[in-house]
PyMOL Python script that loads the backbone (N, CA, C, O; Angstrom):
from pymol import cmd

cmd.read_pdbstr("""\
ATOM      1  N   UNK A   1      98.164  86.158 101.071  1.00  0.00           N
ATOM      2  CA  UNK A   1      98.527  87.422 100.444  1.00  0.00           C
ATOM      3  C   UNK A   1      99.813  87.931 101.079  1.00  0.00           C
ATOM      4  O   UNK A   1      99.893  88.067 102.299  1.00  0.00           O
ATOM      5  N   UNK A   2     100.828  88.216 100.249  1.00  0.00           N
ATOM      6  CA  UNK A   2     102.085  88.692 100.808  1.00  0.00           C
ATOM      7  C   UNK A   2     101.920  90.052 101.479  1.00  0.00           C
ATOM      8  O   UNK A   2     101.167  90.901 101.003  1.00  0.00           O
ATOM      9  N   UNK A   3     102.628  90.251 102.584  1.00  0.00           N
ATOM     10  CA  UNK A   3     102.457  91.506 103.300  1.00  0.00           C
ATOM     11  C   UNK A   3     103.721  92.348 103.331  1.00  0.00           C
ATOM     12  O   UNK A   3     103.649  93.542 103.623  1.00  0.00           O
ATOM     13  N   UNK A   4     104.878  91.764 103.038  1.00  0.00           N
ATOM     14  CA  UNK A   4     106.082  92.591 103.072  1.00  0.00           C
ATOM     15  C   UNK A   4     106.304  93.263 101.716  1.00  0.00           C
ATOM     16  O   UNK A   4     105.802  92.793 100.694  1.00  0.00           O
ATOM     17  N   UNK A   5     107.050  94.354 101.714  1.00  0.00           N
ATOM     18  CA  UNK A   5     107.222  95.184 100.520  1.00  0.00           C
ATOM     19  C   UNK A   5     107.851  94.421  99.359  1.00  0.00           C
ATOM     20  O   UNK A   5     107.400  94.552  98.221  1.00  0.00           O
ATOM     21  N   UNK A   6     108.873  93.635  99.628  1.00  0.00           N
ATOM     22  CA  UNK A   6     109.540  92.905  98.552  1.00  0.00           C
ATOM     23  C   UNK A   6     108.596  91.881  97.919  1.00  0.00           C
ATOM     24  O   UNK A   6     108.572  91.739  96.696  1.00  0.00           O
ATOM     25  N   UNK A   7     107.835  91.180  98.723  1.00  0.00           N
ATOM     26  CA  UNK A   7     106.869  90.212  98.191  1.00  0.00           C
ATOM     27  C   UNK A   7     105.799  90.913  97.359  1.00  0.00           C
ATOM     28  O   UNK A   7     105.400  90.405  96.311  1.00  0.00           O
ATOM     29  N   UNK A   8     105.335  92.066  97.811  1.00  0.00           N
ATOM     30  CA  UNK A   8     104.340  92.840  97.049  1.00  0.00           C
ATOM     31  C   UNK A   8     104.905  93.261  95.699  1.00  0.00           C
ATOM     32  O   UNK A   8     104.210  93.201  94.685  1.00  0.00           O
ATOM     33  N   UNK A   9     106.158  93.684  95.688  1.00  0.00           N
ATOM     34  CA  UNK A   9     106.793  94.107  94.435  1.00  0.00           C
ATOM     35  C   UNK A   9     106.896  92.943  93.460  1.00  0.00           C
ATOM     36  O   UNK A   9     106.517  93.073  92.296  1.00  0.00           O
ATOM     37  N   UNK A  10     107.407  91.801  93.927  1.00  0.00           N
ATOM     38  CA  UNK A  10     107.534  90.651  93.040  1.00  0.00           C
ATOM     39  C   UNK A  10     106.167  90.139  92.583  1.00  0.00           C
ATOM     40  O   UNK A  10     106.025  89.717  91.436  1.00  0.00           O
ATOM     41  N   UNK A  11     105.183  90.167  93.442  1.00  0.00           N
ATOM     42  CA  UNK A  11     103.835  89.741  93.060  1.00  0.00           C
ATOM     43  C   UNK A  11     103.271  90.663  91.975  1.00  0.00           C
ATOM     44  O   UNK A  11     102.625  90.197  91.037  1.00  0.00           O
ATOM     45  N   UNK A  12     103.514  91.953  92.104  1.00  0.00           N
ATOM     46  CA  UNK A  12     103.039  92.914  91.100  1.00  0.00           C
ATOM     47  C   UNK A  12     103.727  92.693  89.761  1.00  0.00           C
ATOM     48  O   UNK A  12     103.094  92.803  88.711  1.00  0.00           O
ATOM     49  N   UNK A  13     105.016  92.383  89.792  1.00  0.00           N
ATOM     50  CA  UNK A  13     105.788  92.202  88.563  1.00  0.00           C
ATOM     51  C   UNK A  13     105.563  90.832  87.917  1.00  0.00           C
ATOM     52  O   UNK A  13     105.975  90.619  86.776  1.00  0.00           O
ATOM     53  N   UNK A  14     104.924  89.916  88.615  1.00  0.00           N
ATOM     54  CA  UNK A  14     104.713  88.574  88.090  1.00  0.00           C
ATOM     55  C   UNK A  14     103.716  88.532  86.935  1.00  0.00           C
ATOM     56  O   UNK A  14     103.712  87.578  86.156  1.00  0.00           O
ATOM     57  N   UNK A  15     102.879  89.548  86.820  1.00  0.00           N
ATOM     58  CA  UNK A  15     101.839  89.556  85.796  1.00  0.00           C
ATOM     59  C   UNK A  15     102.316  90.287  84.539  1.00  0.00           C
ATOM     60  O   UNK A  15     102.793  91.418  84.638  1.00  0.00           O
ATOM     61  N   UNK A  16     102.199  89.668  83.356  1.00  0.00           N
ATOM     62  CA  UNK A  16     102.670  90.314  82.119  1.00  0.00           C
ATOM     63  C   UNK A  16     101.923  91.608  81.778  1.00  0.00           C
ATOM     64  O   UNK A  16     102.516  92.526  81.211  1.00  0.00           O
ATOM     65  N   UNK A  17     100.635  91.691  82.114  1.00  0.00           N
ATOM     66  CA  UNK A  17      99.897  92.932  81.846  1.00  0.00           C
ATOM     67  C   UNK A  17     100.462  94.070  82.682  1.00  0.00           C
ATOM     68  O   UNK A  17     100.624  95.181  82.179  1.00  0.00           O
ATOM     69  N   UNK A  18     100.763  93.815  83.940  1.00  0.00           N
ATOM     70  CA  UNK A  18     101.321  94.866  84.792  1.00  0.00           C
ATOM     71  C   UNK A  18     102.707  95.279  84.316  1.00  0.00           C
ATOM     72  O   UNK A  18     103.064  96.455  84.393  1.00  0.00           O
ATOM     73  N   UNK A  19     103.485  94.329  83.827  1.00  0.00           N
ATOM     74  CA  UNK A  19     104.807  94.685  83.278  1.00  0.00           C
ATOM     75  C   UNK A  19     104.647  95.561  82.036  1.00  0.00           C
ATOM     76  O   UNK A  19     105.418  96.498  81.832  1.00  0.00           O
ATOM     77  N   UNK A  20     103.649  95.259  81.209  1.00  0.00           N
ATOM     78  CA  UNK A  20     103.383  96.075  80.018  1.00  0.00           C
ATOM     79  C   UNK A  20     102.926  97.478  80.414  1.00  0.00           C
ATOM     80  O   UNK A  20     103.307  98.456  79.772  1.00  0.00           O
ATOM     81  N   UNK A  21     102.124  97.580  81.451  1.00  0.00           N
ATOM     82  CA  UNK A  21     101.688  98.889  81.950  1.00  0.00           C
ATOM     83  C   UNK A  21     102.905  99.696  82.410  1.00  0.00           C
ATOM     84  O   UNK A  21     103.016 100.881  82.096  1.00  0.00           O
ATOM     85  N   UNK A  22     103.808  99.065  83.144  1.00  0.00           N
ATOM     86  CA  UNK A  22     105.025  99.749  83.594  1.00  0.00           C
ATOM     87  C   UNK A  22     105.865 100.217  82.409  1.00  0.00           C
ATOM     88  O   UNK A  22     106.424 101.313  82.439  1.00  0.00           O
ATOM     89  N   UNK A  23     105.955  99.401  81.377  1.00  0.00           N
ATOM     90  CA  UNK A  23     106.719  99.789  80.184  1.00  0.00           C
ATOM     91  C   UNK A  23     106.108 101.022  79.534  1.00  0.00           C
ATOM     92  O   UNK A  23     106.833 101.903  79.072  1.00  0.00           O
ATOM     93  N   UNK A  24     104.786 101.091  79.494  1.00  0.00           N
ATOM     94  CA  UNK A  24     104.129 102.284  78.921  1.00  0.00           C
ATOM     95  C   UNK A  24     104.365 103.511  79.789  1.00  0.00           C
ATOM     96  O   UNK A  24     104.549 104.613  79.272  1.00  0.00           O
ATOM     97  N   UNK A  25     104.361 103.327  81.104  1.00  0.00           N
ATOM     98  CA  UNK A  25     104.570 104.452  82.017  1.00  0.00           C
ATOM     99  C   UNK A  25     106.022 104.935  82.006  1.00  0.00           C
ATOM    100  O   UNK A  25     106.302 106.058  82.426  1.00  0.00           O
ATOM    101  N   UNK A  26     106.936 104.105  81.536  1.00  0.00           N
ATOM    102  CA  UNK A  26     108.339 104.514  81.457  1.00  0.00           C
ATOM    103  C   UNK A  26     108.517 105.693  80.509  1.00  0.00           C
ATOM    104  O   UNK A  26     109.483 106.446  80.632  1.00  0.00           O
ATOM    105  N   UNK A  27     107.595 105.860  79.565  1.00  0.00           N
ATOM    106  CA  UNK A  27     107.659 106.975  78.616  1.00  0.00           C
ATOM    107  C   UNK A  27     107.153 108.276  79.226  1.00  0.00           C
ATOM    108  O   UNK A  27     107.359 109.345  78.650  1.00  0.00           O
ATOM    109  N   UNK A  28     106.496 108.207  80.377  1.00  0.00           N
ATOM    110  CA  UNK A  28     105.997 109.416  81.023  1.00  0.00           C
ATOM    111  C   UNK A  28     104.596 109.231  81.575  1.00  0.00           C
ATOM    112  O   UNK A  28     103.975 108.182  81.403  1.00  0.00           O
ATOM    113  N   UNK A  29     104.112 110.262  82.238  1.00  0.00           N
ATOM    114  CA  UNK A  29     102.787 110.249  82.856  1.00  0.00           C
ATOM    115  C   UNK A  29     101.714 110.091  81.783  1.00  0.00           C
ATOM    116  O   UNK A  29     101.821 110.661  80.698  1.00  0.00           O
ATOM    117  N   UNK A  30     100.679 109.312  82.097  1.00  0.00           N
ATOM    118  CA  UNK A  30      99.641 109.018  81.111  1.00  0.00           C
ATOM    119  C   UNK A  30      98.296 108.805  81.828  1.00  0.00           C
ATOM    120  O   UNK A  30      98.251 108.316  82.957  1.00  0.00           O
ATOM    121  N   UNK A  31      97.225 109.176  81.161  1.00  0.00           N
ATOM    122  CA  UNK A  31      95.891 109.000  81.748  1.00  0.00           C
ATOM    123  C   UNK A  31      95.500 107.527  81.724  1.00  0.00           C
ATOM    124  O   UNK A  31      96.058 106.737  80.963  1.00  0.00           O
ATOM    125  N   UNK A  32      94.544 107.173  82.560  1.00  0.00           N
ATOM    126  CA  UNK A  32      94.070 105.789  82.620  1.00  0.00           C
ATOM    127  C   UNK A  32      93.494 105.381  81.272  1.00  0.00           C
ATOM    128  O   UNK A  32      93.740 104.270  80.802  1.00  0.00           O
ATOM    129  N   UNK A  33      92.744 106.252  80.661  1.00  0.00           N
ATOM    130  CA  UNK A  33      92.123 105.935  79.367  1.00  0.00           C
ATOM    131  C   UNK A  33      93.177 105.641  78.313  1.00  0.00           C
ATOM    132  O   UNK A  33      93.071 104.648  77.592  1.00  0.00           O
ATOM    133  N   UNK A  34      94.186 106.487  78.215  1.00  0.00           N
ATOM    134  CA  UNK A  34      95.254 106.276  77.240  1.00  0.00           C
ATOM    135  C   UNK A  34      96.068 105.033  77.587  1.00  0.00           C
ATOM    136  O   UNK A  34      96.503 104.297  76.702  1.00  0.00           O
ATOM    137  N   UNK A  35      96.265 104.812  78.865  1.00  0.00           N
ATOM    138  CA  UNK A  35      97.023 103.650  79.324  1.00  0.00           C
ATOM    139  C   UNK A  35      96.306 102.349  78.956  1.00  0.00           C
ATOM    140  O   UNK A  35      96.955 101.356  78.629  1.00  0.00           O
ATOM    141  N   UNK A  36      94.989 102.352  79.010  1.00  0.00           N
ATOM    142  CA  UNK A  36      94.192 101.150  78.767  1.00  0.00           C
ATOM    143  C   UNK A  36      94.013 100.818  77.286  1.00  0.00           C
ATOM    144  O   UNK A  36      93.638  99.694  76.955  1.00  0.00           O
ATOM    145  N   UNK A  37      94.270 101.767  76.394  1.00  0.00           N
ATOM    146  CA  UNK A  37      93.986 101.586  74.964  1.00  0.00           C
ATOM    147  C   UNK A  37      94.498 100.282  74.355  1.00  0.00           C
ATOM    148  O   UNK A  37      93.722  99.598  73.688  1.00  0.00           O
ATOM    149  N   UNK A  38      95.756  99.902  74.547  1.00  0.00           N
ATOM    150  CA  UNK A  38      96.238  98.698  73.849  1.00  0.00           C
ATOM    151  C   UNK A  38      95.789  97.372  74.469  1.00  0.00           C
ATOM    152  O   UNK A  38      96.043  96.310  73.901  1.00  0.00           O
ATOM    153  N   UNK A  39      95.136  97.422  75.606  1.00  0.00           N
ATOM    154  CA  UNK A  39      94.750  96.197  76.300  1.00  0.00           C
ATOM    155  C   UNK A  39      93.295  95.862  76.018  1.00  0.00           C
ATOM    156  O   UNK A  39      92.433  96.741  76.023  1.00  0.00           O
ATOM    157  N   UNK A  40      93.032  94.601  75.776  1.00  0.00           N
ATOM    158  CA  UNK A  40      91.664  94.150  75.520  1.00  0.00           C
ATOM    159  C   UNK A  40      91.041  93.693  76.837  1.00  0.00           C
ATOM    160  O   UNK A  40      90.814  92.503  77.058  1.00  0.00           O
ATOM    161  N   UNK A  41      90.770  94.675  77.709  1.00  0.00           N
ATOM    162  CA  UNK A  41      90.124  94.381  78.987  1.00  0.00           C
ATOM    163  C   UNK A  41      89.342  95.602  79.434  1.00  0.00           C
ATOM    164  O   UNK A  41      89.535  96.702  78.918  1.00  0.00           O
ATOM    165  N   UNK A  42      88.474  95.398  80.382  1.00  0.00           N
ATOM    166  CA  UNK A  42      87.610  96.474  80.861  1.00  0.00           C
ATOM    167  C   UNK A  42      88.404  97.493  81.694  1.00  0.00           C
ATOM    168  O   UNK A  42      89.504  97.211  82.171  1.00  0.00           O
ATOM    169  N   UNK A  43      87.822  98.660  81.848  1.00  0.00           N
ATOM    170  CA  UNK A  43      88.444  99.682  82.691  1.00  0.00           C
ATOM    171  C   UNK A  43      88.557  99.213  84.146  1.00  0.00           C
ATOM    172  O   UNK A  43      89.575  99.488  84.781  1.00  0.00           O
ATOM    173  N   UNK A  44      87.548  98.514  84.705  1.00  0.00           N
ATOM    174  CA  UNK A  44      87.711  98.008  86.066  1.00  0.00           C
ATOM    175  C   UNK A  44      88.906  97.044  86.188  1.00  0.00           C
ATOM    176  O   UNK A  44      89.597  97.036  87.206  1.00  0.00           O
ATOM    177  N   UNK A  45      89.137  96.247  85.160  1.00  0.00           N
ATOM    178  CA  UNK A  45      90.282  95.327  85.197  1.00  0.00           C
ATOM    179  C   UNK A  45      91.595  96.104  85.174  1.00  0.00           C
ATOM    180  O   UNK A  45      92.527  95.768  85.905  1.00  0.00           O
ATOM    181  N   UNK A  46      91.674  97.134  84.343  1.00  0.00           N
ATOM    182  CA  UNK A  46      92.875  97.982  84.299  1.00  0.00           C
ATOM    183  C   UNK A  46      93.074  98.645  85.656  1.00  0.00           C
ATOM    184  O   UNK A  46      94.195  98.713  86.159  1.00  0.00           O
ATOM    185  N   UNK A  47      91.995  99.129  86.246  1.00  0.00           N
ATOM    186  CA  UNK A  47      92.079  99.782  87.557  1.00  0.00           C
ATOM    187  C   UNK A  47      92.616  98.836  88.626  1.00  0.00           C
ATOM    188  O   UNK A  47      93.389  99.248  89.491  1.00  0.00           O
ATOM    189  N   UNK A  48      92.209  97.574  88.567  1.00  0.00           N
ATOM    190  CA  UNK A  48      92.722  96.595  89.535  1.00  0.00           C
ATOM    191  C   UNK A  48      94.231  96.412  89.371  1.00  0.00           C
ATOM    192  O   UNK A  48      94.962  96.328  90.358  1.00  0.00           O
ATOM    193  N   UNK A  49      94.692  96.353  88.121  1.00  0.00           N
ATOM    194  CA  UNK A  49      96.131  96.234  87.879  1.00  0.00           C
ATOM    195  C   UNK A  49      96.872  97.459  88.415  1.00  0.00           C
ATOM    196  O   UNK A  49      97.942  97.331  89.011  1.00  0.00           O
ATOM    197  N   UNK A  50      96.300  98.645  88.202  1.00  0.00           N
ATOM    198  CA  UNK A  50      96.937  99.874  88.686  1.00  0.00           C
ATOM    199  C   UNK A  50      97.003  99.895  90.205  1.00  0.00           C
ATOM    200  O   UNK A  50      97.998 100.343  90.774  1.00  0.00           O
ATOM    201  N   UNK A  51      95.968  99.420  90.861  1.00  0.00           N
ATOM    202  CA  UNK A  51      95.961  99.387  92.329  1.00  0.00           C
ATOM    203  C   UNK A  51      97.036  98.447  92.862  1.00  0.00           C
ATOM    204  O   UNK A  51      97.680  98.753  93.865  1.00  0.00           O
ATOM    205  N   UNK A  52      97.238  97.308  92.203  1.00  0.00           N
ATOM    206  CA  UNK A  52      98.284  96.371  92.623  1.00  0.00           C
ATOM    207  C   UNK A  52      99.655  97.038  92.486  1.00  0.00           C
ATOM    208  O   UNK A  52     100.493  96.937  93.382  1.00  0.00           O
ATOM    209  N   UNK A  53      99.876  97.713  91.368  1.00  0.00           N
ATOM    210  CA  UNK A  53     101.158  98.398  91.144  1.00  0.00           C
ATOM    211  C   UNK A  53     101.356  99.539  92.140  1.00  0.00           C
ATOM    212  O   UNK A  53     102.469  99.774  92.610  1.00  0.00           O
ATOM    213  N   UNK A  54     100.272 100.243  92.457  1.00  0.00           N
ATOM    214  CA  UNK A  54     100.358 101.343  93.422  1.00  0.00           C
ATOM    215  C   UNK A  54     100.666 100.810  94.824  1.00  0.00           C
ATOM    216  O   UNK A  54     101.514 101.367  95.522  1.00  0.00           O
ATOM    217  N   UNK A  55      99.992  99.744  95.241  1.00  0.00           N
ATOM    218  CA  UNK A  55     100.252  99.147  96.555  1.00  0.00           C
ATOM    219  C   UNK A  55     101.686  98.642  96.673  1.00  0.00           C
ATOM    220  O   UNK A  55     102.262  98.643  97.761  1.00  0.00           O
ATOM    221  N   UNK A  56     102.257  98.215  95.559  1.00  0.00           N
ATOM    222  CA  UNK A  56     103.643  97.736  95.557  1.00  0.00           C
ATOM    223  C   UNK A  56     104.632  98.896  95.551  1.00  0.00           C
ATOM    224  O   UNK A  56     105.839  98.684  95.666  1.00  0.00           O
ATOM    225  N   UNK A  57     104.125 100.123  95.417  1.00  0.00           N
ATOM    226  CA  UNK A  57     104.995 101.296  95.423  1.00  0.00           C
ATOM    227  C   UNK A  57     105.692 101.551  94.108  1.00  0.00           C
ATOM    228  O   UNK A  57     106.675 102.291  94.062  1.00  0.00           O
ATOM    229  N   UNK A  58     105.196 100.944  93.022  1.00  0.00           N
ATOM    230  CA  UNK A  58     105.846 101.081  91.718  1.00  0.00           C
ATOM    231  C   UNK A  58     105.322 102.264  90.912  1.00  0.00           C
ATOM    232  O   UNK A  58     106.039 102.808  90.072  1.00  0.00           O
ATOM    233  N   UNK A  59     104.087 102.663  91.160  1.00  0.00           N
ATOM    234  CA  UNK A  59     103.496 103.791  90.438  1.00  0.00           C
ATOM    235  C   UNK A  59     102.802 104.716  91.429  1.00  0.00           C
ATOM    236  O   UNK A  59     102.533 104.351  92.573  1.00  0.00           O
ATOM    237  N   UNK A  60     102.522 105.922  90.954  1.00  0.00           N
ATOM    238  CA  UNK A  60     101.815 106.908  91.778  1.00  0.00           C
ATOM    239  C   UNK A  60     100.771 107.606  90.926  1.00  0.00           C
ATOM    240  O   UNK A  60     100.946 107.784  89.721  1.00  0.00           O
ATOM    241  N   UNK A  61      99.702 107.990  91.562  1.00  0.00           N
ATOM    242  CA  UNK A  61      98.634 108.728  90.889  1.00  0.00           C
ATOM    243  C   UNK A  61      98.984 110.207  90.955  1.00  0.00           C
ATOM    244  O   UNK A  61      99.396 110.713  91.999  1.00  0.00           O
ATOM    245  N   UNK A  62      98.816 110.886  89.840  1.00  0.00           N
ATOM    246  CA  UNK A  62      99.085 112.315  89.788  1.00  0.00           C
ATOM    247  C   UNK A  62      97.912 113.037  89.165  1.00  0.00           C
ATOM    248  O   UNK A  62      96.847 112.452  88.968  1.00  0.00           O
ATOM    249  N   UNK A  63      98.102 114.291  88.859  1.00  0.00           N
ATOM    250  CA  UNK A  63      97.095 115.092  88.156  1.00  0.00           C
ATOM    251  C   UNK A  63      97.706 115.554  86.851  1.00  0.00           C
ATOM    252  O   UNK A  63      98.882 115.913  86.796  1.00  0.00           O
ATOM    253  N   UNK A  64      96.903 115.542  85.802  1.00  0.00           N
ATOM    254  CA  UNK A  64      97.396 116.057  84.540  1.00  0.00           C
ATOM    255  C   UNK A  64      97.555 117.566  84.658  1.00  0.00           C
ATOM    256  O   UNK A  64      96.842 118.220  85.418  1.00  0.00           O
ATOM    257  N   UNK A  65      98.491 118.105  83.903  1.00  0.00           N
ATOM    258  CA  UNK A  65      98.793 119.532  83.963  1.00  0.00           C
ATOM    259  C   UNK A  65      97.559 120.390  83.710  1.00  0.00           C
ATOM    260  O   UNK A  65      97.448 121.486  84.260  1.00  0.00           O
ATOM    261  N   UNK A  66      96.641 119.915  82.898  1.00  0.00           N
ATOM    262  CA  UNK A  66      95.440 120.683  82.572  1.00  0.00           C
ATOM    263  C   UNK A  66      94.408 120.658  83.690  1.00  0.00           C
ATOM    264  O   UNK A  66      93.350 121.275  83.574  1.00  0.00           O
ATOM    265  N   UNK A  67      94.712 119.945  84.773  1.00  0.00           N
ATOM    266  CA  UNK A  67      93.760 119.837  85.869  1.00  0.00           C
ATOM    267  C   UNK A  67      92.689 118.803  85.594  1.00  0.00           C
ATOM    268  O   UNK A  67      91.687 118.739  86.306  1.00  0.00           O
ATOM    269  N   UNK A  68      92.891 117.988  84.561  1.00  0.00           N
ATOM    270  CA  UNK A  68      91.922 116.970  84.173  1.00  0.00           C
ATOM    271  C   UNK A  68      91.956 115.771  85.097  1.00  0.00           C
ATOM    272  O   UNK A  68      92.394 115.868  86.243  1.00  0.00           O
ATOM    273  N   UNK A  69      91.496 114.653  84.595  1.00  0.00           N
ATOM    274  CA  UNK A  69      91.438 113.445  85.418  1.00  0.00           C
ATOM    275  C   UNK A  69      92.829 112.963  85.826  1.00  0.00           C
ATOM    276  O   UNK A  69      93.840 113.377  85.258  1.00  0.00           O
ATOM    277  N   UNK A  70      92.854 112.101  86.799  1.00  0.00           N
ATOM    278  CA  UNK A  70      94.116 111.586  87.321  1.00  0.00           C
ATOM    279  C   UNK A  70      94.902 110.877  86.228  1.00  0.00           C
ATOM    280  O   UNK A  70      94.339 110.244  85.335  1.00  0.00           O
ATOM    281  N   UNK A  71      96.198 111.002  86.324  1.00  0.00           N
ATOM    282  CA  UNK A  71      97.115 110.300  85.439  1.00  0.00           C
ATOM    283  C   UNK A  71      98.041 109.478  86.330  1.00  0.00           C
ATOM    284  O   UNK A  71      98.108 109.695  87.540  1.00  0.00           O
ATOM    285  N   UNK A  72      98.746 108.543  85.727  1.00  0.00           N
ATOM    286  CA  UNK A  72      99.643 107.680  86.487  1.00  0.00           C
ATOM    287  C   UNK A  72     101.063 107.886  86.012  1.00  0.00           C
ATOM    288  O   UNK A  72     101.299 108.235  84.856  1.00  0.00           O
ATOM    289  N   UNK A  73     102.011 107.668  86.914  1.00  0.00           N
ATOM    290  CA  UNK A  73     103.428 107.804  86.598  1.00  0.00           C
ATOM    291  C   UNK A  73     104.229 106.795  87.403  1.00  0.00           C
ATOM    292  O   UNK A  73     103.775 106.305  88.437  1.00  0.00           O
ATOM    293  N   UNK A  74     105.416 106.493  86.918  1.00  0.00           N
ATOM    294  CA  UNK A  74     106.322 105.615  87.657  1.00  0.00           C
ATOM    295  C   UNK A  74     106.843 106.342  88.873  1.00  0.00           C
ATOM    296  O   UNK A  74     107.088 107.548  88.824  1.00  0.00           O
ATOM    297  N   UNK A  75     107.011 105.624  89.954  1.00  0.00           N
ATOM    298  CA  UNK A  75     107.694 106.196  91.143  1.00  0.00           C
ATOM    299  C   UNK A  75     109.177 106.060  90.906  1.00  0.00           C
ATOM    300  O   UNK A  75     109.640 105.010  90.460  1.00  0.00           O
ATOM    301  N   UNK A  76     109.904 107.064  91.186  1.00  0.00           N
ATOM    302  CA  UNK A  76     111.363 107.028  90.971  1.00  0.00           C
ATOM    303  C   UNK A  76     112.075 107.151  92.279  1.00  0.00           C
ATOM    304  O   UNK A  76     113.305 107.143  92.315  1.00  0.00           O
TER     305      UNK A  76
END
""", "prot")
cmd.dss("prot")
cmd.show_as("cartoon", "prot")
cmd.util.cbc("prot")
cmd.orient("prot")
């Protein structure tokens, strides 16, 4: 398992599903449920992809303005 930041970033970007998730997040902050809609996979699988992207420093967990469940956004 890569331990340096650059290796983590490239490992995260190597997966097409994670790249698609990043493309969706480029439009703005979005909830996990809305983010998962176009993908034919379970919520736990989506969560694993989000954790990989978060560990790589590419995304961050936030709160929706309404105080609802966590939403995700790109780190800038």
